[in-house]
Kinemage of the C-alpha trace (Angstrom):
@kinemage 1
@onewidth
@group {chain A} dominant
@subgroup {mainchain}
@vectorlist {calphas} color= white
{ca unk a 1} P 91.761 103.832 63.631
{ca unk a 2} L 93.104 103.553 60.122
{ca unk a 3} L 96.538 102.336 59.232
{ca unk a 4} L 97.351 105.806 57.928
{ca unk a 5} L 96.970 107.337 61.406
{ca unk a 6} L 99.920 105.191 62.513
{ca unk a 7} L 102.136 107.510 60.463
{ca unk a 8} L 100.760 110.569 62.287
{ca unk a 9} L 101.248 108.975 65.698
{ca unk a 10} L 104.751 107.694 64.977
{ca unk a 11} L 105.626 111.005 63.304
{ca unk a 12} L 104.650 112.971 66.403
{ca unk a 13} L 106.768 110.600 68.493
{ca unk a 14} L 109.730 111.098 66.129
{ca unk a 15} L 109.447 114.853 66.525
{ca unk a 16} L 109.222 114.587 70.304
{ca unk a 17} L 112.230 112.284 70.576
{ca unk a 18} L 114.257 114.489 68.217
{ca unk a 19} L 113.572 117.424 70.537
{ca unk a 20} L 114.521 115.270 73.521
{ca unk a 21} L 117.824 114.381 71.831
{ca unk a 22} L 118.539 118.051 71.076
{ca unk a 23} L 117.802 119.155 74.635
{ca unk a 24} L 119.946 116.337 76.026
{ca unk a 25} L 122.805 117.270 73.692
{ca unk a 26} L 122.525 120.882 74.853
{ca unk a 27} L 122.652 119.787 78.490
{ca unk a 28} L 125.745 117.674 77.876
{ca unk a 29} L 127.466 120.415 75.894
{ca unk a 30} L 126.978 122.844 78.778
{ca unk a 31} L 127.716 120.391 81.611
{ca unk a 32} L 131.050 122.016 82.469
{ca unk a 33} L 130.402 125.620 81.486
{ca unk a 34} L 131.488 127.716 84.441
{ca unk a 35} L 129.983 131.018 85.476
{ca unk a 36} L 130.747 133.721 87.997
{ca unk a 37} L 127.178 134.026 89.327
{ca unk a 38} L 124.190 131.830 90.089
{ca unk a 39} L 121.948 133.847 87.753
{ca unk a 40} L 124.193 133.415 84.703
{ca unk a 41} L 124.797 129.669 85.169
{ca unk a 42} L 123.259 127.236 82.689
{ca unk a 43} L 120.538 125.034 84.158
{ca unk a 44} L 119.648 121.588 82.864
{ca unk a 45} L 116.543 121.511 80.669
{ca unk a 46} L 114.024 118.734 80.108
{ca unk a 47} L 111.131 118.465 77.620
{ca unk a 48} L 107.589 117.845 78.839
{ca unk a 49} L 105.343 115.590 76.736
{ca unk a 50} L 101.596 114.972 76.821
{ca unk a 51} L 99.683 112.130 75.202
{ca unk a 52} L 97.127 113.394 72.683
{ca unk a 53} L 93.881 111.446 72.989
{ca unk a 54} L 90.641 111.385 70.949
{ca unk a 55} L 88.233 111.776 73.864
{ca unk a 56} L 88.409 113.216 77.326
{ca unk a 57} L 87.184 109.863 78.669
{ca unk a 58} L 90.385 107.805 78.736
{ca unk a 59} L 88.565 104.447 78.872
{ca unk a 60} L 87.224 104.702 75.320
{ca unk a 61} L 89.746 107.080 73.829
{ca unk a 62} L 92.239 106.305 71.115
{ca unk a 63} L 95.739 107.722 71.175
{ca unk a 64} L 96.570 110.274 68.503
{ca unk a 65} L 100.216 110.909 69.285
{ca unk a 66} L 102.334 112.993 71.572
{ca unk a 67} L 102.543 116.741 72.037
{ca unk a 68} L 105.496 118.711 73.337
{ca unk a 69} L 104.172 121.050 76.026
{ca unk a 70} L 107.463 122.820 76.485
{ca unk a 71} L 110.936 122.631 77.913
{ca unk a 72} L 111.427 123.278 81.613
{ca unk a 73} L 114.562 124.154 83.545
{ca unk a 74} L 115.772 121.966 86.387
{ca unk a 75} L 115.398 123.927 89.619
{ca unk a 76} L 117.904 121.786 91.508
{ca unk a 77} L 120.921 123.252 93.219
{ca unk a 78} L 123.869 124.336 91.110
{ca unk a 79} L 127.363 123.052 91.770
{ca unk a 80} L 129.727 125.492 93.471
{ca unk a 81} L 133.466 124.948 93.447
{ca unk a 82} L 136.197 126.893 95.189
{ca unk a 83} L 138.739 127.873 92.514
{ca unk a 84} L 140.237 131.236 93.431
{ca unk a 85} L 142.609 131.256 90.425
{ca unk a 86} L 139.855 130.741 87.854
{ca unk a 87} L 139.154 133.776 85.635
{ca unk a 88} L 135.407 133.544 86.366
{ca unk a 89} L 135.765 133.194 90.149
{ca unk a 90} L 133.660 135.576 92.198
{ca unk a 91} L 134.978 137.682 95.099
{ca unk a 92} L 134.940 134.625 97.378
{ca unk a 93} L 136.869 132.497 94.847
{ca unk a 94} L 133.865 130.364 93.822
{ca unk a 95} L 132.714 129.380 90.362
{ca unk a 96} L 129.269 127.999 89.588
{ca unk a 97} L 128.652 124.974 87.404
{ca unk a 98} L 125.380 123.684 85.902
{ca unk a 99} L 123.169 121.140 87.637
{ca unk a 100} L 123.640 118.687 84.754
{ca unk a 101} L 124.119 115.039 85.680
{ca unk a 102} L 126.078 113.617 82.734
{ca unk a 103} L 125.206 110.003 83.600
{ca unk a 104} L 121.497 110.818 83.687
{ca unk a 105} L 121.817 112.693 80.400
{ca unk a 106} L 123.542 109.712 78.759
{ca unk a 107} L 120.691 107.474 79.917
{ca unk a 108} L 118.200 109.995 78.470
{ca unk a 109} L 120.100 110.044 75.189
{ca unk a 110} L 120.118 106.246 74.911
{ca unk a 111} L 116.417 106.074 75.775
{ca unk a 112} L 115.484 108.801 73.282
{ca unk a 113} L 117.535 107.277 70.466
{ca unk a 114} L 116.005 103.831 71.057
{ca unk a 115} L 112.520 105.316 71.122
{ca unk a 116} L 113.265 107.189 67.908
{ca unk a 117} L 114.547 103.988 66.292
{ca unk a 118} L 111.456 102.055 67.440
{ca unk a 119} L 109.129 104.615 65.885
{ca unk a 120} L 111.069 104.483 62.603
{ca unk a 121} L 110.566 100.705 62.645
{ca unk a 122} L 106.826 101.176 63.321
{ca unk a 123} L 106.573 103.451 60.288
{ca unk a 124} L 108.541 101.001 58.159
{ca unk a 125} L 106.349 98.054 59.213
{ca unk a 126} L 103.210 100.087 58.454
{ca unk a 127} L 104.564 101.004 55.035
{ca unk a 128} L 105.283 97.338 54.285
{ca unk a 129} L 101.749 96.349 55.341
{ca unk a 130} L 100.237 98.993 53.087
{ca unk a 131} L 102.391 97.831 50.166
{ca unk a 132} L 101.348 94.207 50.731
{ca unk a 133} L 97.705 95.274 50.897
{ca unk a 134} L 98.029 96.895 47.474
{ca unk a 135} L 99.426 93.692 45.983
{ca unk a 136} L 96.620 91.430 47.322
{ca unk a 137} L 94.427 91.800 44.262
{ca unk a 138} L 97.222 91.226 41.739
{ca unk a 139} L 97.451 87.450 42.086
């Protein structure tokens, strides 16, 4: 593996964590969005990542980055609250709220931002090593 492939690997991780941050921000923005029916209620979303490897045989394979396979919806139960005076209340007086756990989303956001920061530092360290390699023959 060359030092240049570090940029590809860290770059794919940066893209994946940026998507994770965007999805988490969307979940948090919609955490309290009420709806009058189960079908119209926002559901929490989560990205799915896969490690990209050189070979199928994982013992001798070298990592090549991360791939985003998609974004899935959380199939957990929605929150239902009895609020008969609410403008979106159904005939029974219930409103439906997303299945977003704000505490879990905050933990995801912290984890994603730290992972993003770590990959930026990996790219910076690789850049510094390449620059030092270029200056070896100058002395």
